[in-house]
DODOLO-976000 format. One record per residue (C-alpha): residue number from 0; x negated, y negated, z. Coordinates in Angstrom, 2 decimals. Example, Ala and Ser with C-alpha at 12.3 -4.5 7.8 and 13.67 -1.06 7.14 Angstrom:
<atoms>
<atom><num>0</num><u>-12.30</u><v>4.50</v><w>7.80</w></atom>
<atom><num>1</num><u>-13.67</u><v>1.06</v><w>7.14</w></atom>
</atoms>
This chain:
<atoms>
<atom><num>0</num><u>129.94</u><v>-90.07</v><w>203.96</w></atom>
<atom><num>1</num><u>127.12</u><v>-89.44</v><w>201.75</w></atom>
<atom><num>2</num><u>128.30</u><v>-92.33</v><w>199.48</w></atom>
<atom><num>3</num><u>128.32</u><v>-94.64</v><w>202.29</w></atom>
<atom><num>4</num><u>124.81</u><v>-93.72</v><w>203.16</w></atom>
<atom><num>5</num><u>123.42</u><v>-94.23</v><w>199.57</w></atom>
<atom><num>6</num><u>124.21</u><v>-97.37</v><w>199.14</w></atom>
<atom><num>7</num><u>122.42</u><v>-99.12</v><w>202.14</w></atom>
<atom><num>8</num><u>119.03</u><v>-97.00</v><w>200.94</w></atom>
<atom><num>9</num><u>119.49</u><v>-98.35</v><w>197.09</w></atom>
<atom><num>10</num><u>119.53</u><v>-101.85</v><w>198.65</w></atom>
<atom><num>11</num><u>116.64</u><v>-101.18</v><w>200.83</w></atom>
<atom><num>12</num><u>114.56</u><v>-99.72</v><w>197.68</w></atom>
<atom><num>13</num><u>115.72</u><v>-102.84</v><w>195.63</w></atom>
<atom><num>14</num><u>114.47</u><v>-104.97</v><w>198.65</w></atom>
<atom><num>15</num><u>111.22</u><v>-103.51</v><w>198.81</w></atom>
<atom><num>16</num><u>110.77</u><v>-103.78</v><w>194.80</w></atom>
<atom><num>17</num><u>111.77</u><v>-107.50</v><w>195.10</w></atom>
<atom><num>18</num><u>109.47</u><v>-108.36</v><w>197.89</w></atom>
<atom><num>19</num><u>106.47</u><v>-107.36</v><w>195.64</w></atom>
<atom><num>20</num><u>105.64</u><v>-110.24</v><w>194.18</w></atom>
<atom><num>21</num><u>102.22</u><v>-110.74</v><w>191.70</w></atom>
<atom><num>22</num><u>99.26</u><v>-112.23</v><w>193.54</w></atom>
<atom><num>23</num><u>98.60</u><v>-116.10</v><w>193.50</w></atom>
<atom><num>24</num><u>95.16</u><v>-117.53</v><w>193.27</w></atom>
<atom><num>25</num><u>95.42</u><v>-121.36</v><w>194.63</w></atom>
<atom><num>26</num><u>94.42</u><v>-124.10</v><w>192.15</w></atom>
<atom><num>27</num><u>94.18</u><v>-124.01</v><w>188.33</w></atom>
<atom><num>28</num><u>93.84</u><v>-121.28</v><w>185.97</w></atom>
<atom><num>29</num><u>90.30</u><v>-123.23</v><w>185.15</w></atom>
<atom><num>30</num><u>88.28</u><v>-124.19</v><w>188.06</w></atom>
<atom><num>31</num><u>84.81</u><v>-126.19</v><w>187.79</w></atom>
<atom><num>32</num><u>82.12</u><v>-125.86</v><w>190.33</w></atom>
<atom><num>33</num><u>78.97</u><v>-127.89</v><w>190.74</w></atom>
<atom><num>34</num><u>75.89</u><v>-125.77</v><w>190.46</w></atom>
<atom><num>35</num><u>74.33</u><v>-124.75</v><w>193.78</w></atom>
<atom><num>36</num><u>77.90</u><v>-125.71</v><w>195.32</w></atom>
<atom><num>37</num><u>79.93</u><v>-123.20</v><w>197.06</w></atom>
<atom><num>38</num><u>82.92</u><v>-121.41</v><w>194.96</w></atom>
<atom><num>39</num><u>85.85</u><v>-120.83</v><w>197.50</w></atom>
<atom><num>40</num><u>89.14</u><v>-118.90</v><w>195.77</w></atom>
<atom><num>41</num><u>92.07</u><v>-117.95</v><w>197.88</w></atom>
<atom><num>42</num><u>94.27</u><v>-115.56</v><w>196.85</w></atom>
<atom><num>43</num><u>97.71</u><v>-114.68</v><w>198.22</w></atom>
<atom><num>44</num><u>99.87</u><v>-111.76</v><w>197.73</w></atom>
<atom><num>45</num><u>102.47</u><v>-109.55</v><w>199.15</w></atom>
<atom><num>46</num><u>100.21</u><v>-106.50</v><w>200.34</w></atom>
<atom><num>47</num><u>96.37</u><v>-105.88</v><w>200.51</w></atom>
<atom><num>48</num><u>94.52</u><v>-107.89</v><w>197.87</w></atom>
<atom><num>49</num><u>91.21</u><v>-106.82</v><w>196.47</w></atom>
<atom><num>50</num><u>88.54</u><v>-108.97</v><w>194.38</w></atom>
<atom><num>51</num><u>87.44</u><v>-107.18</v><w>191.27</w></atom>
<atom><num>52</num><u>83.45</u><v>-106.88</v><w>190.14</w></atom>
<atom><num>53</num><u>82.35</u><v>-108.86</v><w>193.32</w></atom>
<atom><num>54</num><u>79.28</u><v>-107.93</v><w>195.13</w></atom>
<atom><num>55</num><u>80.25</u><v>-107.69</v><w>198.68</w></atom>
<atom><num>56</num><u>76.84</u><v>-106.62</v><w>199.97</w></atom>
<atom><num>57</num><u>75.20</u><v>-109.82</v><w>198.73</w></atom>
<atom><num>58</num><u>74.16</u><v>-112.52</v><w>201.29</w></atom>
<atom><num>59</num><u>75.65</u><v>-115.09</v><w>199.08</w></atom>
<atom><num>60</num><u>79.32</u><v>-113.69</v><w>199.03</w></atom>
<atom><num>61</num><u>81.60</u><v>-113.30</v><w>201.57</w></atom>
<atom><num>62</num><u>85.31</u><v>-111.73</v><w>201.33</w></atom>
<atom><num>63</num><u>87.76</u><v>-112.33</v><w>204.56</w></atom>
<atom><num>64</num><u>91.16</u><v>-110.89</v><w>204.47</w></atom>
<atom><num>65</num><u>94.34</u><v>-112.11</v><w>207.06</w></atom>
<atom><num>66</num><u>97.63</u><v>-111.34</v><w>207.35</w></atom>
<atom><num>67</num><u>99.94</u><v>-114.39</v><w>208.11</w></atom>
<atom><num>68</num><u>103.25</u><v>-113.06</v><w>209.46</w></atom>
<atom><num>69</num><u>106.52</u><v>-114.59</v><w>208.11</w></atom>
<atom><num>70</num><u>104.56</u><v>-116.18</v><w>205.13</w></atom>
<atom><num>71</num><u>106.31</u><v>-115.94</v><w>201.59</w></atom>
<atom><num>72</num><u>103.22</u><v>-113.86</v><w>200.72</w></atom>
<atom><num>73</num><u>101.68</u><v>-112.88</v><w>203.89</w></atom>
<atom><num>74</num><u>98.30</u><v>-111.26</v><w>202.66</w></atom>
<atom><num>75</num><u>95.49</u><v>-113.86</v><w>202.12</w></atom>
<atom><num>76</num><u>92.16</u><v>-112.66</v><w>200.68</w></atom>
<atom><num>77</num><u>89.56</u><v>-115.71</v><w>200.72</w></atom>
<atom><num>78</num><u>86.41</u><v>-115.17</v><w>198.27</w></atom>
<atom><num>79</num><u>83.36</u><v>-117.46</v><w>199.00</w></atom>
<atom><num>80</num><u>80.14</u><v>-117.74</v><w>197.20</w></atom>
<atom><num>81</num><u>77.30</u><v>-119.95</v><w>198.30</w></atom>
<atom><num>82</num><u>75.25</u><v>-121.58</v><w>196.00</w></atom>
<atom><num>83</num><u>76.72</u><v>-120.44</v><w>192.62</w></atom>
<atom><num>84</num><u>74.56</u><v>-120.34</v><w>189.62</w></atom>
<atom><num>85</num><u>75.65</u><v>-120.70</v><w>186.00</w></atom>
<atom><num>86</num><u>75.71</u><v>-116.73</v><w>185.53</w></atom>
<atom><num>87</num><u>78.30</u><v>-116.58</v><w>188.15</w></atom>
<atom><num>88</num><u>80.83</u><v>-118.49</v><w>185.74</w></atom>
<atom><num>89</num><u>83.51</u><v>-116.15</v><w>184.21</w></atom>
<atom><num>90</num><u>86.49</u><v>-114.45</v><w>185.20</w></atom>
<atom><num>91</num><u>87.56</u><v>-113.67</v><w>188.74</w></atom>
<atom><num>92</num><u>90.15</u><v>-111.35</v><w>189.28</w></atom>
<atom><num>93</num><u>92.41</u><v>-110.70</v><w>192.35</w></atom>
<atom><num>94</num><u>94.37</u><v>-107.57</v><w>192.48</w></atom>
<atom><num>95</num><u>96.42</u><v>-105.08</v><w>194.35</w></atom>
<atom><num>96</num><u>94.74</u><v>-102.18</v><w>195.77</w></atom>
<atom><num>97</num><u>96.73</u><v>-99.92</v><w>193.52</w></atom>
<atom><num>98</num><u>96.24</u><v>-101.86</v><w>190.00</w></atom>
<atom><num>99</num><u>93.21</u><v>-100.69</v><w>187.49</w></atom>
<atom><num>100</num><u>94.06</u><v>-102.95</v><w>184.41</w></atom>
<atom><num>101</num><u>93.03</u><v>-106.30</v><w>185.48</w></atom>
<atom><num>102</num><u>93.10</u><v>-107.96</v><w>182.05</w></atom>
<atom><num>103</num><u>96.74</u><v>-106.89</v><w>181.51</w></atom>
<atom><num>104</num><u>98.50</u><v>-106.21</v><w>184.41</w></atom>
<atom><num>105</num><u>100.06</u><v>-109.40</v><w>185.07</w></atom>
<atom><num>106</num><u>102.46</u><v>-108.01</v><w>188.09</w></atom>
<atom><num>107</num><u>99.67</u><v>-107.11</v><w>190.03</w></atom>
<atom><num>108</num><u>96.47</u><v>-109.04</v><w>189.40</w></atom>
<atom><num>109</num><u>95.96</u><v>-112.59</v><w>189.41</w></atom>
<atom><num>110</num><u>92.82</u><v>-114.37</v><w>187.47</w></atom>
<atom><num>111</num><u>90.85</u><v>-117.67</v><w>187.39</w></atom>
<atom><num>112</num><u>88.08</u><v>-118.58</v><w>185.22</w></atom>
<atom><num>113</num><u>85.17</u><v>-120.53</v><w>186.93</w></atom>
<atom><num>114</num><u>83.04</u><v>-122.68</v><w>184.83</w></atom>
<atom><num>115</num><u>79.93</u><v>-123.94</v><w>186.85</w></atom>
<atom><num>116</num><u>78.33</u><v>-127.24</v><w>185.84</w></atom>
<atom><num>117</num><u>74.80</u><v>-126.99</v><w>185.11</w></atom>
<atom><num>118</num><u>72.45</u><v>-127.78</v><w>182.10</w></atom>
<atom><num>119</num><u>70.01</u><v>-124.60</v><w>182.21</w></atom>
<atom><num>120</num><u>72.70</u><v>-122.20</v><w>180.80</w></atom>
<atom><num>121</num><u>74.80</u><v>-122.79</v><w>178.13</w></atom>
<atom><num>122</num><u>76.82</u><v>-119.68</v><w>176.97</w></atom>
<atom><num>123</num><u>78.44</u><v>-116.93</v><w>179.49</w></atom>
<atom><num>124</num><u>76.89</u><v>-114.10</v><w>177.66</w></atom>
<atom><num>125</num><u>73.03</u><v>-113.77</v><w>176.81</w></atom>
<atom><num>126</num><u>73.88</u><v>-112.77</v><w>173.44</w></atom>
<atom><num>127</num><u>77.01</u><v>-111.77</v><w>170.92</w></atom>
<atom><num>128</num><u>77.73</u><v>-107.99</v><w>170.52</w></atom>
<atom><num>129</num><u>77.84</u><v>-106.81</v><w>167.01</w></atom>
<atom><num>130</num><u>81.27</u><v>-107.60</v><w>165.37</w></atom>
<atom><num>131</num><u>83.68</u><v>-104.61</v><w>164.16</w></atom>
<atom><num>132</num><u>84.46</u><v>-104.52</v><w>160.69</w></atom>
<atom><num>133</num><u>87.62</u><v>-106.51</v><w>160.04</w></atom>
<atom><num>134</num><u>90.46</u><v>-106.41</v><w>157.39</w></atom>
<atom><num>135</num><u>90.88</u><v>-109.30</v><w>155.32</w></atom>
<atom><num>136</num><u>94.27</u><v>-111.28</v><w>156.31</w></atom>
<atom><num>137</num><u>93.52</u><v>-110.69</v><w>160.30</w></atom>
<atom><num>138</num><u>92.03</u><v>-112.85</v><w>162.87</w></atom>
<atom><num>139</num><u>88.39</u><v>-112.93</v><w>164.12</w></atom>
<atom><num>140</num><u>87.32</u><v>-113.53</v><w>167.28</w></atom>
<atom><num>141</num><u>83.60</u><v>-114.58</v><w>168.07</w></atom>
<atom><num>142</num><u>83.23</u><v>-114.47</v><w>171.89</w></atom>
<atom><num>143</num><u>80.48</u><v>-117.12</v><w>172.91</w></atom>
<atom><num>144</num><u>82.18</u><v>-118.58</v><w>175.99</w></atom>
<atom><num>145</num><u>80.18</u><v>-121.35</v><w>177.67</w></atom>
<atom><num>146</num><u>79.59</u><v>-121.52</v><w>181.39</w></atom>
<atom><num>147</num><u>80.59</u><v>-125.23</v><w>181.53</w></atom>
<atom><num>148</num><u>84.00</u><v>-126.52</v><w>179.76</w></atom>
<atom><num>149</num><u>82.35</u><v>-130.11</v><w>178.62</w></atom>
<atom><num>150</num><u>79.74</u><v>-128.52</v><w>176.59</w></atom>
<atom><num>151</num><u>80.02</u><v>-128.87</v><w>172.69</w></atom>
<atom><num>152</num><u>79.93</u><v>-125.92</v><w>170.76</w></atom>
<atom><num>153</num><u>79.77</u><v>-125.71</v><w>166.90</w></atom>
<atom><num>154</num><u>80.34</u><v>-122.71</v><w>164.71</w></atom>
<atom><num>155</num><u>78.61</u><v>-121.93</v><w>161.23</w></atom>
<atom><num>156</num><u>79.31</u><v>-119.64</v><w>159.12</w></atom>
<atom><num>157</num><u>76.66</u><v>-118.82</v><w>156.61</w></atom>
<atom><num>158</num><u>74.91</u><v>-122.13</v><w>157.52</w></atom>
<atom><num>159</num><u>78.29</u><v>-124.13</v><w>156.93</w></atom>
<atom><num>160</num><u>80.01</u><v>-125.92</v><w>159.89</w></atom>
<atom><num>161</num><u>83.81</u><v>-124.43</v><w>160.21</w></atom>
<atom><num>162</num><u>84.57</u><v>-125.69</v><w>163.71</w></atom>
<atom><num>163</num><u>86.69</u><v>-128.36</v><w>162.51</w></atom>
<atom><num>164</num><u>88.91</u><v>-126.41</v><w>160.09</w></atom>
<atom><num>165</num><u>92.38</u><v>-125.75</v><w>160.68</w></atom>
<atom><num>166</num><u>92.29</u><v>-122.07</v><w>161.08</w></atom>
<atom><num>167</num><u>89.36</u><v>-122.12</v><w>163.61</w></atom>
<atom><num>168</num><u>90.42</u><v>-122.57</v><w>167.42</w></atom>
<atom><num>169</num><u>88.30</u><v>-122.70</v><w>170.20</w></atom>
<atom><num>170</num><u>88.73</u><v>-121.70</v><w>174.01</w></atom>
<atom><num>171</num><u>85.89</u><v>-122.27</v><w>176.19</w></atom>
<atom><num>172</num><u>86.87</u><v>-119.27</v><w>178.17</w></atom>
<atom><num>173</num><u>86.58</u><v>-116.90</v><w>175.05</w></atom>
<atom><num>174</num><u>84.77</u><v>-118.37</v><w>172.09</w></atom>
<atom><num>175</num><u>86.09</u><v>-118.87</v><w>168.43</w></atom>
<atom><num>176</num><u>88.82</u><v>-117.22</v><w>166.66</w></atom>
<atom><num>177</num><u>89.13</u><v>-117.43</v><w>162.85</w></atom>
<atom><num>178</num><u>92.76</u><v>-116.82</v><w>161.39</w></atom>
<atom><num>179</num><u>93.57</u><v>-115.17</v><w>158.13</w></atom>
<atom><num>180</num><u>89.92</u><v>-114.38</v><w>157.35</w></atom>
<atom><num>181</num><u>88.94</u><v>-113.54</v><w>153.60</w></atom>
<atom><num>182</num><u>86.19</u><v>-111.87</v><w>151.96</w></atom>
<atom><num>183</num><u>84.27</u><v>-115.11</v><w>151.41</w></atom>
<atom><num>184</num><u>84.27</u><v>-115.24</v><w>155.54</w></atom>
<atom><num>185</num><u>81.70</u><v>-112.29</v><w>155.90</w></atom>
<atom><num>186</num><u>78.28</u><v>-113.09</v><w>156.71</w></atom>
<atom><num>187</num><u>76.18</u><v>-114.52</v><w>159.27</w></atom>
<atom><num>188</num><u>78.00</u><v>-116.29</v><w>162.27</w></atom>
<atom><num>189</num><u>75.92</u><v>-119.01</v><w>164.49</w></atom>
<atom><num>190</num><u>77.40</u><v>-120.54</v><w>167.80</w></atom>
<atom><num>191</num><u>75.36</u><v>-123.29</v><w>168.75</w></atom>
<atom><num>192</num><u>75.41</u><v>-125.63</v><w>172.06</w></atom>
<atom><num>193</num><u>72.87</u><v>-127.53</v><w>173.48</w></atom>
<atom><num>194</num><u>70.06</u><v>-126.30</v><w>171.54</w></atom>
<atom><num>195</num><u>71.14</u><v>-122.73</v><w>172.24</w></atom>
<atom><num>196</num><u>72.46</u><v>-120.39</v><w>169.57</w></atom>
<atom><num>197</num><u>73.74</u><v>-116.93</v><w>169.13</w></atom>
<atom><num>198</num><u>74.36</u><v>-115.13</v><w>166.05</w></atom>
<atom><num>199</num><u>76.29</u><v>-112.36</v><w>164.96</w></atom>
<atom><num>200</num><u>76.78</u><v>-110.75</v><w>161.31</w></atom>
<atom><num>201</num><u>80.29</u><v>-110.12</v><w>160.26</w></atom>
<atom><num>202</num><u>81.66</u><v>-107.63</v><w>157.56</w></atom>
<atom><num>203</num><u>85.28</u><v>-108.35</v><w>156.07</w></atom>
<atom><num>204</num><u>87.02</u><v>-105.61</v><w>153.99</w></atom>
<atom><num>205</num><u>90.10</u><v>-105.63</v><w>151.88</w></atom>
<atom><num>206</num><u>90.53</u><v>-101.92</v><w>152.25</w></atom>
<atom><num>207</num><u>93.47</u><v>-100.77</v><w>154.14</w></atom>
<atom><num>208</num><u>92.94</u><v>-96.90</v><w>154.40</w></atom>
<atom><num>209</num><u>96.75</u><v>-96.42</v><w>155.16</w></atom>
<atom><num>210</num><u>98.11</u><v>-98.87</v><w>152.38</w></atom>
<atom><num>211</num><u>101.07</u><v>-96.87</v><w>150.92</w></atom>
<atom><num>212</num><u>100.57</u><v>-97.60</v><w>147.07</w></atom>
<atom><num>213</num><u>97.14</u><v>-95.42</v><w>148.00</w></atom>
<atom><num>214</num><u>98.92</u><v>-92.74</v><w>149.73</w></atom>
<atom><num>215</num><u>101.76</u><v>-92.51</v><w>146.91</w></atom>
<atom><num>216</num><u>98.90</u><v>-92.01</v><w>144.17</w></atom>
<atom><num>217</num><u>97.69</u><v>-89.16</v><w>146.22</w></atom>
<atom><num>218</num><u>100.92</u><v>-87.34</v><w>145.80</w></atom>
<atom><num>219</num><u>100.57</u><v>-87.10</v><w>142.23</w></atom>
<atom><num>220</num><u>97.70</u><v>-84.82</v><w>142.58</w></atom>
<atom><num>221</num><u>98.45</u><v>-81.28</v><w>142.11</w></atom>
<atom><num>222</num><u>96.70</u><v>-78.27</v><w>143.87</w></atom>
<atom><num>223</num><u>93.24</u><v>-79.36</v><w>145.74</w></atom>
<atom><num>224</num><u>90.57</u><v>-81.63</v><w>143.87</w></atom>
<atom><num>225</num><u>88.80</u><v>-84.78</v><w>144.99</w></atom>
<atom><num>226</num><u>90.21</u><v>-87.76</v><w>144.30</w></atom>
<atom><num>227</num><u>88.55</u><v>-91.36</v><w>144.70</w></atom>
<atom><num>228</num><u>91.04</u><v>-94.29</v><w>145.93</w></atom>
<atom><num>229</num><u>90.48</u><v>-97.65</v><w>147.50</w></atom>
<atom><num>230</num><u>86.88</u><v>-98.65</v><w>146.51</w></atom>
<atom><num>231</num><u>85.31</u><v>-101.85</v><w>147.63</w></atom>
<atom><num>232</num><u>81.73</u><v>-102.78</v><w>147.45</w></atom>
<atom><num>233</num><u>80.32</u><v>-105.05</v><w>150.05</w></atom>
<atom><num>234</num><u>76.84</u><v>-106.53</v><w>151.09</w></atom>
<atom><num>235</num><u>74.81</u><v>-105.10</v><w>152.66</w></atom>
<atom><num>236</num><u>77.37</u><v>-102.21</v><w>152.94</w></atom>
<atom><num>237</num><u>79.50</u><v>-99.85</v><w>150.89</w></atom>
<atom><num>238</num><u>82.90</u><v>-98.92</v><w>151.85</w></atom>
<atom><num>239</num><u>84.13</u><v>-95.73</v><w>150.01</w></atom>
<atom><num>240</num><u>87.15</u><v>-93.76</v><w>150.95</w></atom>
<atom><num>241</num><u>87.77</u><v>-90.38</v><w>149.44</w></atom>
<atom><num>242</num><u>91.09</u><v>-88.27</v><w>149.46</w></atom>
<atom><num>243</num><u>91.36</u><v>-84.52</v><w>149.23</w></atom>
<atom><num>244</num><u>94.62</u><v>-83.62</v><w>148.71</w></atom>
<atom><num>245</num><u>96.51</u><v>-80.19</v><w>149.01</w></atom>
<atom><num>246</num><u>100.12</u><v>-79.80</v><w>148.17</w></atom>
<atom><num>247</num><u>100.91</u><v>-83.64</v><w>148.42</w></atom>
<atom><num>248</num><u>99.31</u><v>-84.04</v><w>151.77</w></atom>
<atom><num>249</num><u>96.42</u><v>-86.27</v><w>151.30</w></atom>
<atom><num>250</num><u>93.66</u><v>-86.25</v><w>153.75</w></atom>
<atom><num>251</num><u>91.29</u><v>-89.21</v><w>153.96</w></atom>
<atom><num>252</num><u>87.44</u><v>-88.72</v><w>154.03</w></atom>
<atom><num>253</num><u>85.33</u><v>-92.25</v><w>154.28</w></atom>
<atom><num>254</num><u>82.53</u><v>-93.99</v><w>155.50</w></atom>
<atom><num>255</num><u>80.29</u><v>-96.99</v><w>155.62</w></atom>
<atom><num>256</num><u>76.95</u><v>-96.45</v><w>153.50</w></atom>
<atom><num>257</num><u>73.81</u><v>-98.94</v><w>153.91</w></atom>
<atom><num>258</num><u>72.41</u><v>-100.10</v><w>150.47</w></atom>
<atom><num>259</num><u>69.35</u><v>-101.74</v><w>151.84</w></atom>
<atom><num>260</num><u>66.42</u><v>-99.73</v><w>153.36</w></atom>
</atoms>
């Protein structure tokens, strides 16, 4: 008897899981709206939906939620923003209420990037955040996204235009990515579009603190003593990694020191 009851319960559970499908936003993943026009996004899902980072208390924003019985995705949430401005451009996330990771949760979140066709603002963000120190050989990202996909954006490194280089890729929703950076790639990065600029200084290092060769060098030390390993000089900073070894177990200390006052 217990076995006969168990199978239908498992079947019902599986049907419940299968019935929860990822939400979907009507239209393309990237959409264009004219400045001062109305943005209308329809999101459909298997259960209640929520628009993230949308100020529903604004007079210009309206969200309506309905349920269409018998539909493949019965829950419908409509977002409407009236008289949209360029600073309203960017990603819009529609998600289930039990999801809290809009950037990575593809099973519970749908997203669309909205461009606003206007000329009074080119870059999506007002300024670039300081770029973290990147190891040589990795990919560097410069997040100079634009509000209009048709804007022409160029990238210069230390005054040299590298926009057309093969290792440089551009995505209007994210900005530039520079593959396989080297020590020569450190310096001042400038994104320019429509006479407007965004700048950020980037430091590249060829030091890998977890380098196996360096660790093996530490194991030769006996007792406790300071042992310098992996040293590289950068302008305008200097990278120093120092190891304290005891009984063959290295412990890394290090830091970044300004050379300029």
